[in-house]
C-alpha positions as CSV (number, residue, x, y, z in Angstrom):
1,M,11.7,-10.1,-12.3
2,G,11.6,-12.8,-9.6
3,Y,8.7,-13.6,-7.4
4,Y,9.5,-14.4,-3.8
5,P,6.2,-14.2,-1.7
6,Y,7.7,-15.5,1.5
7,G,11.1,-14.1,1.5
8,G,14.3,-15.9,1.9
9,P,15.6,-18.7,-0.5
10,P,12.9,-19.7,-2.8
11,E,11.6,-23.6,-2.5
12,G,8.7,-25.3,-4.3
13,E,7.5,-28.7,-5.4
14,V,4.8,-30.4,-7.4
15,L,2.3,-32.5,-5.8
16,K,0.4,-35.4,-7.3
17,T,-2.6,-37.7,-6.2
18,V,-3.7,-40.8,-7.7
19,N,-6.7,-41.7,-5.4
20,G,-9.2,-38.6,-6.1
21,G,-7.4,-36.3,-3.6
22,E,-7.2,-38.8,-0.8
23,S,-3.4,-38.1,-0.5
24,W,-0.8,-36.0,-2.1
25,V,2.9,-37.0,-2.7
26,S,5.7,-34.7,-4.2
27,V,7.0,-35.8,-7.7
28,T,9.5,-33.3,-7.9
29,G,11.0,-33.0,-4.5
30,P,12.0,-29.6,-3.0
31,T,13.6,-27.4,-5.7
32,D,15.1,-23.7,-5.7
33,H,12.1,-22.3,-7.7
34,Y,8.7,-21.2,-6.8
35,F,6.0,-22.9,-9.1
36,L,2.7,-20.8,-9.9
37,S,0.9,-22.7,-12.3
38,V,0.6,-26.5,-13.6
39,F,-1.2,-28.0,-16.8
40,F,-1.5,-31.4,-18.1
41,P,-2.9,-31.7,-21.7
42,N,-3.1,-35.4,-21.0
43,P,-2.5,-37.8,-18.0
44,Q,1.2,-38.3,-19.1
45,I,2.3,-35.1,-20.3
46,G,2.5,-31.9,-18.0
47,F,4.1,-28.8,-17.4
48,V,4.9,-26.4,-14.6
49,V,5.9,-22.9,-14.6
50,G,7.1,-20.4,-12.0
51,A,9.7,-17.7,-10.9
52,N,12.4,-16.5,-13.1
53,G,11.0,-18.1,-16.3
54,I,11.3,-21.8,-15.0
55,I,9.5,-24.5,-17.1
56,L,9.7,-28.1,-16.2
57,I,8.3,-30.9,-18.4
58,T,7.2,-34.4,-17.6
59,N,6.5,-37.0,-20.3
60,D,5.7,-40.0,-18.0
61,G,3.0,-38.7,-15.4
62,G,5.4,-36.9,-13.1
63,V,7.9,-39.6,-12.5
64,T,10.7,-37.5,-14.0
65,W,10.9,-33.6,-15.1
66,T,13.1,-32.0,-17.4
67,E,13.7,-28.2,-17.5
68,S,13.0,-26.3,-20.8
69,P,14.5,-23.0,-21.6
70,S,11.8,-20.5,-21.7
71,G,13.6,-17.5,-23.2
72,T,12.7,-15.4,-20.2
73,T,13.7,-14.4,-16.8
74,N,10.5,-13.0,-15.8
75,S,8.1,-15.2,-13.4
76,L,5.6,-17.0,-15.5
77,R,2.3,-17.1,-13.7
78,S,0.0,-19.2,-15.8
79,V,0.5,-22.0,-18.6
80,Y,-2.3,-23.6,-21.1
81,F,-2.0,-26.1,-23.9
82,P,-5.1,-26.1,-26.3
83,E,-3.5,-29.2,-27.8
84,T,-0.6,-31.4,-26.7
85,N,2.1,-29.6,-28.8
86,I,0.9,-26.1,-28.6
87,G,1.0,-24.1,-25.6
88,Y,1.2,-20.5,-24.1
89,S,2.6,-19.3,-20.7
90,V,2.2,-15.8,-19.4
91,G,3.6,-13.6,-16.7
92,D,5.3,-10.5,-15.4
93,E,6.1,-7.4,-17.5
94,G,3.7,-8.6,-20.4
95,T,5.5,-11.7,-20.9
96,I,3.9,-14.1,-23.4
97,I,5.6,-17.2,-24.6
98,K,4.6,-20.0,-27.1
99,T,5.5,-23.5,-28.1
100,T,4.7,-25.5,-31.1
101,N,6.8,-28.6,-30.4
102,G,5.4,-29.6,-26.9
103,G,7.7,-27.4,-24.9
104,S,11.1,-28.3,-26.4
105,D,11.4,-24.6,-27.7
106,W,9.7,-21.4,-26.7
107,T,9.2,-18.3,-28.7
108,V,8.6,-14.9,-27.0
109,Q,5.6,-13.0,-28.3
110,T,5.0,-9.3,-28.4
111,S,2.0,-8.5,-25.9
112,G,2.2,-4.9,-26.5
113,T,2.0,-4.2,-22.5
114,Q,4.5,-4.0,-19.6
115,L,1.9,-4.9,-17.1
116,D,1.9,-8.3,-15.5
117,L,0.0,-10.9,-16.7
118,W,-1.9,-13.4,-14.4
119,S,-3.8,-16.1,-16.5
120,V,-4.2,-17.4,-20.0
121,Y,-6.8,-19.4,-21.7
122,F,-7.3,-20.6,-25.2
123,T,-10.8,-21.8,-26.7
124,S,-8.7,-23.1,-29.7
125,T,-5.2,-23.3,-31.1
126,S,-5.6,-19.7,-32.6
127,V,-7.9,-17.9,-30.2
128,G,-6.9,-17.0,-26.7
129,Y,-7.1,-14.6,-23.9
130,T,-4.9,-13.3,-21.2
131,V,-5.7,-11.1,-18.2
132,G,-3.7,-8.9,-15.9
133,N,-3.1,-5.8,-13.9
134,H,-5.2,-2.7,-14.2
135,G,-8.2,-4.7,-15.6
136,L,-6.1,-5.9,-18.7
137,I,-7.8,-8.2,-21.3
138,L,-5.8,-9.3,-24.3
139,K,-7.1,-11.5,-27.2
140,T,-5.4,-13.0,-30.1
141,T,-7.2,-14.9,-33.2
142,D,-4.0,-15.7,-34.9
143,G,-2.2,-18.0,-32.3
144,G,-0.4,-15.1,-30.6
145,T,1.1,-13.3,-33.5
146,N,-1.1,-10.4,-32.4
147,W,-2.6,-9.5,-29.2
148,L,-5.3,-6.9,-28.9
149,E,-6.8,-5.1,-25.9
150,C,-10.6,-5.7,-25.2
151,P,-11.9,-2.7,-23.4
152,I,-13.9,-3.6,-20.2
153,G,-14.5,-0.6,-18.2
154,T,-12.4,-1.6,-15.0
155,T,-8.9,-0.9,-13.7
156,D,-9.1,-3.7,-11.1
157,T,-6.3,-6.4,-11.5
158,L,-7.6,-9.6,-13.1
159,Y,-6.3,-12.8,-11.9
160,S,-8.0,-15.4,-13.8
161,V,-9.6,-16.2,-17.2
162,F,-11.8,-19.3,-18.2
163,F,-14.1,-20.0,-21.1
164,T,-17.1,-22.7,-21.2
165,D,-17.2,-22.3,-25.1
166,E,-15.7,-20.2,-27.9
167,N,-18.1,-17.2,-27.0
168,T,-18.8,-17.3,-23.4
169,G,-16.2,-16.7,-20.6
170,Y,-15.5,-15.1,-17.4
171,T,-12.5,-13.3,-15.6
172,S,-12.3,-12.7,-11.8
173,G,-10.1,-10.3,-9.7
174,R,-9.6,-7.7,-7.1
175,F,-12.3,-6.5,-5.1
176,G,-14.5,-9.5,-6.0
177,V,-14.8,-8.4,-9.5
178,I,-16.3,-11.1,-11.9
179,L,-16.8,-10.1,-15.7
180,K,-18.6,-12.2,-18.3
181,T,-18.6,-12.0,-22.1
182,T,-20.8,-13.9,-24.5
183,D,-19.6,-12.6,-27.6
184,A,-16.0,-13.9,-27.5
185,G,-14.5,-11.1,-25.7
186,T,-15.9,-8.2,-27.7
187,S,-17.8,-7.0,-24.7
188,W,-17.8,-7.5,-20.9
189,A,-20.4,-7.2,-18.5
190,Q,-19.9,-7.1,-14.6
191,V,-21.8,-9.8,-12.8
192,N,-20.2,-9.3,-9.1
193,Y,-18.2,-6.5,-7.7
194,G,-17.7,-4.5,-4.3
195,S,-16.1,-6.5,-1.8
196,A,-12.7,-7.2,0.2
197,S,-12.3,-10.4,-1.8
198,Y,-9.4,-11.2,-4.1
199,L,-10.9,-13.7,-6.6
200,F,-7.6,-15.4,-7.6
201,S,-9.3,-18.2,-9.9
202,I,-12.3,-19.1,-11.5
203,H,-13.4,-22.4,-13.2
204,F,-16.8,-23.8,-14.7
205,P,-17.1,-27.5,-14.8
206,D,-20.3,-26.8,-16.9
207,A,-21.9,-24.1,-18.7
208,N,-24.0,-23.1,-15.7
209,T,-21.9,-24.1,-12.7
210,G,-18.9,-22.1,-11.7
211,Y,-16.6,-21.5,-8.8
212,A,-14.2,-19.0,-7.7
213,S,-11.6,-18.8,-5.0
214,D,-12.0,-16.1,-2.6
215,T,-9.1,-14.6,-0.6
216,H,-10.2,-11.4,1.6
217,G,-8.0,-8.6,1.6
Protein backbone atom coordinates (compact mmCIF):
# COMPACT_ATOMS: atom_id res chain seq x y z
CA MET A 1 0.00 0.00 0.00
CA GLY A 2 1.13 3.60 -0.46
CA TYR A 3 2.50 5.64 2.43
CA TYR A 4 1.57 9.33 2.34
CA PRO A 5 2.11 10.88 5.77
CA TYR A 6 1.24 14.47 4.87
CA GLY A 7 -1.47 14.14 2.21
CA GLY A 8 -1.36 15.56 -1.28
CA PRO A 9 1.12 14.55 -3.97
CA PRO A 10 4.21 12.77 -2.61
CA GLU A 11 7.60 14.44 -2.86
CA GLY A 12 10.98 13.37 -1.48
CA GLU A 13 14.70 13.74 -1.98
CA VAL A 14 18.02 12.42 -0.70
CA LEU A 15 20.38 14.81 1.09
CA LYS A 16 24.17 14.49 1.36
CA THR A 17 26.88 16.12 3.46
CA VAL A 18 30.62 16.13 2.74
CA ASN A 19 31.69 18.34 5.68
CA GLY A 20 30.62 16.36 8.72
CA GLY A 21 27.04 17.58 8.68
CA GLU A 22 27.73 21.32 8.58
CA SER A 23 25.69 21.62 5.38
CA TRP A 24 23.47 19.35 3.31
CA VAL A 25 22.57 19.38 -0.40
CA SER A 26 20.04 17.43 -2.42
CA VAL A 27 21.56 14.72 -4.62
CA THR A 28 18.32 13.58 -6.21
CA GLY A 29 16.26 16.73 -6.50
CA PRO A 30 12.55 16.54 -5.65
CA THR A 31 10.90 13.30 -6.80
CA ASP A 32 7.35 12.00 -6.76
CA HIS A 33 8.18 9.35 -4.13
CA TYR A 34 8.50 9.42 -0.36
CA PHE A 35 11.84 7.97 0.77
CA LEU A 36 11.84 6.10 4.09
CA SER A 37 15.34 4.57 4.46
CA VAL A 38 18.85 4.98 3.06
CA PHE A 39 21.90 2.72 3.35
CA PHE A 40 25.44 2.88 1.94
CA PRO A 41 27.58 -0.29 2.23
CA ASN A 42 30.55 1.83 1.08
CA PRO A 43 31.10 5.50 0.18
CA GLN A 44 30.23 5.05 -3.50
CA ILE A 45 27.39 2.52 -3.52
CA GLY A 46 24.09 3.40 -1.88
CA PHE A 47 20.41 2.53 -1.80
CA VAL A 48 17.26 4.42 -0.89
CA VAL A 49 13.81 2.85 -0.52
CA GLY A 50 10.33 4.20 0.08
CA ALA A 51 6.68 4.44 -0.86
CA ASN A 52 5.13 2.10 -3.40
CA GLY A 53 8.19 -0.16 -3.51
CA ILE A 54 10.58 2.50 -4.90
CA ILE A 55 14.30 1.61 -4.86
CA LEU A 56 17.01 3.95 -6.16
CA ILE A 57 20.67 2.96 -6.50
CA THR A 58 23.82 5.06 -6.84
CA ASN A 59 27.28 3.77 -7.78
CA ASP A 60 29.05 7.14 -7.70
CA GLY A 61 28.40 8.52 -4.23
CA GLY A 62 25.04 10.03 -5.04
CA VAL A 63 25.94 11.91 -8.23
CA THR A 64 23.53 9.81 -10.28
CA TRP A 65 20.69 7.49 -9.27
CA THR A 66 18.86 4.76 -11.17
CA GLU A 67 15.62 3.04 -10.27
CA SER A 68 15.68 -0.70 -9.60
CA PRO A 69 12.51 -2.81 -9.96
CA SER A 70 11.69 -4.13 -6.51
CA GLY A 71 8.94 -6.55 -7.47
CA THR A 72 6.48 -5.00 -5.02
CA THR A 73 4.21 -1.97 -4.80
CA ASN A 74 4.13 -2.10 -1.00
CA SER A 75 6.02 0.69 0.74
CA LEU A 76 9.54 -0.27 1.82
CA ARG A 77 10.53 1.11 5.23
CA SER A 78 14.07 -0.19 5.79
CA VAL A 79 17.06 -1.38 3.76
CA TYR A 80 20.27 -3.09 4.92
CA PHE A 81 23.26 -4.64 3.13
CA PRO A 82 25.52 -6.98 5.14
CA GLU A 83 27.90 -6.84 2.16
CA THR A 84 28.03 -4.91 -1.10
CA ASN A 85 26.07 -7.37 -3.26
CA ILE A 86 23.74 -8.94 -0.70
CA GLY A 87 20.94 -6.79 0.67
CA TYR A 88 17.45 -6.85 2.13
CA SER A 89 14.53 -4.46 2.35
CA VAL A 90 11.32 -4.78 4.39
CA GLY A 91 8.01 -2.96 4.47
CA ASP A 92 4.25 -3.01 4.51
CA GLU A 93 2.13 -6.16 4.68
CA GLY A 94 5.07 -8.38 5.66
CA THR A 95 7.12 -7.53 2.58
CA ILE A 96 10.72 -8.81 2.55
CA ILE A 97 12.85 -8.63 -0.59
CA LYS A 98 16.45 -9.71 -1.20
CA THR A 99 19.15 -8.99 -3.77
CA THR A 100 22.33 -10.98 -4.40
CA ASN A 101 23.68 -8.83 -7.24
CA GLY A 102 23.95 -5.38 -5.75
CA GLY A 103 20.35 -4.38 -6.30
CA SER A 104 20.00 -5.16 -9.99
CA ASP A 105 17.35 -7.77 -9.20
CA TRP A 106 15.22 -8.37 -6.13
CA THR A 107 13.39 -11.53 -5.03
CA VAL A 108 10.32 -11.45 -2.82
CA GLN A 109 10.76 -13.68 0.22
CA THR A 110 8.09 -15.43 2.26
CA SER A 111 7.86 -13.72 5.64
CA GLY A 112 4.83 -15.62 6.94
CA THR A 113 3.10 -12.43 8.12
CA GLN A 114 0.88 -9.66 6.79
CA LEU A 115 1.97 -7.24 9.51
CA ASP A 116 3.93 -4.13 8.51
CA LEU A 117 7.69 -4.47 9.00
CA TRP A 118 9.64 -1.38 10.03
CA SER A 119 13.31 -2.29 10.31
CA VAL A 120 15.81 -4.94 9.18
CA TYR A 121 19.34 -5.76 10.38
CA PHE A 122 21.76 -8.57 9.54
CA THR A 123 24.71 -9.69 11.66
CA SER A 124 26.07 -11.75 8.74
CA THR A 125 25.00 -12.57 5.19
CA SER A 126 22.81 -15.39 6.53
CA VAL A 127 21.61 -14.28 9.99
CA GLY A 128 19.19 -11.38 10.18
CA TYR A 129 16.25 -9.85 12.02
CA THR A 130 13.22 -7.74 11.14
CA VAL A 131 10.72 -6.10 13.49
CA GLY A 132 7.25 -4.66 13.04
CA ASN A 133 3.70 -4.17 14.22
CA HIS A 134 2.26 -5.87 17.32
CA GLY A 135 5.66 -6.75 18.78
CA LEU A 136 6.71 -8.92 15.87
CA ILE A 137 10.34 -10.03 15.59
CA LEU A 138 11.36 -12.42 12.83
CA LYS A 139 14.76 -14.10 12.50
CA THR A 140 16.43 -15.91 9.63
CA THR A 141 19.55 -18.08 9.77
CA ASP A 142 19.60 -19.04 6.09
CA GLY A 143 19.71 -15.74 4.25
CA GLY A 144 15.97 -15.20 4.30
CA THR A 145 14.80 -18.53 2.91
CA ASN A 146 12.96 -19.10 6.18
CA TRP A 147 11.84 -16.57 8.79
CA LEU A 148 10.77 -17.67 12.28
CA GLU A 149 9.05 -15.57 14.93
CA CYS A 150 10.92 -14.79 18.15
CA PRO A 151 8.57 -14.81 21.19
CA ILE A 152 9.08 -11.60 23.18
CA GLY A 153 6.00 -11.04 25.37
CA THR A 154 4.89 -7.64 24.05
CA THR A 155 2.35 -6.51 21.48
CA ASP A 156 3.72 -2.98 21.13
CA THR A 157 4.84 -2.03 17.63
CA LEU A 158 8.62 -2.22 17.16
CA TYR A 159 10.20 0.36 14.87
CA SER A 160 13.94 -0.32 14.92
CA VAL A 161 16.43 -3.16 15.45
CA PHE A 162 20.20 -3.01 15.87
CA PHE A 163 22.92 -5.50 16.92
CA THR A 164 26.31 -4.68 18.41
CA ASP A 165 27.61 -8.23 17.77
CA GLU A 166 26.21 -11.58 16.65
CA ASN A 167 24.54 -12.20 20.03
CA THR A 168 23.68 -8.79 21.48
CA GLY A 169 20.88 -6.76 19.98
CA TYR A 170 18.24 -4.16 20.76
CA THR A 171 14.83 -3.20 19.45
CA SER A 172 12.77 -0.11 20.27
CA GLY A 173 9.21 0.98 19.67
CA ARG A 174 5.87 2.27 20.87
CA PHE A 175 5.38 3.48 24.47
CA GLY A 176 9.15 3.77 24.92
CA VAL A 177 9.72 0.03 24.82
CA ILE A 178 13.32 -1.15 24.46
CA LEU A 179 14.12 -4.86 24.41
CA LYS A 180 17.55 -6.50 24.59
CA THR A 181 18.82 -9.95 23.62
CA THR A 182 22.16 -11.48 24.53
CA ASP A 183 21.58 -14.86 22.92
CA ALA A 184 21.03 -13.96 19.25
CA GLY A 185 17.30 -13.43 19.58
CA THR A 186 16.34 -16.59 21.45
CA SER A 187 15.10 -14.50 24.37
CA TRP A 188 14.41 -10.78 24.84
CA ALA A 189 14.16 -8.77 28.05
CA GLN A 190 12.53 -5.37 28.47
CA VAL A 191 15.05 -2.76 29.60
CA ASN A 192 12.76 0.28 29.20
CA TYR A 193 8.98 0.66 29.10
CA GLY A 194 6.12 2.88 30.11
CA SER A 195 6.06 6.33 28.53
CA ALA A 196 4.29 8.31 25.82
CA SER A 197 7.38 8.03 23.66
CA TYR A 198 7.66 6.45 20.25
CA LEU A 199 11.25 5.28 19.82
CA PHE A 200 11.55 5.14 16.04
CA SER A 201 15.28 4.42 15.80
CA ILE A 202 17.99 2.85 17.97
CA HIS A 203 21.74 2.76 17.30
CA PHE A 204 24.87 1.72 19.21
CA PRO A 205 28.23 3.14 18.06
CA ASP A 206 29.93 0.73 20.49
CA ALA A 207 28.92 -2.09 22.83
CA ASN A 208 28.08 0.16 25.80
CA THR A 209 26.91 3.42 24.24
CA GLY A 210 23.54 3.64 22.57
CA TYR A 211 20.99 6.18 21.38
CA ALA A 212 17.26 6.01 20.70
CA SER A 213 15.28 8.76 18.95
CA ASP A 214 12.21 9.90 20.89
CA THR A 215 8.88 11.22 19.57
CA HIS A 216 6.19 11.89 22.16
CA GLY A 217 2.68 10.79 21.38
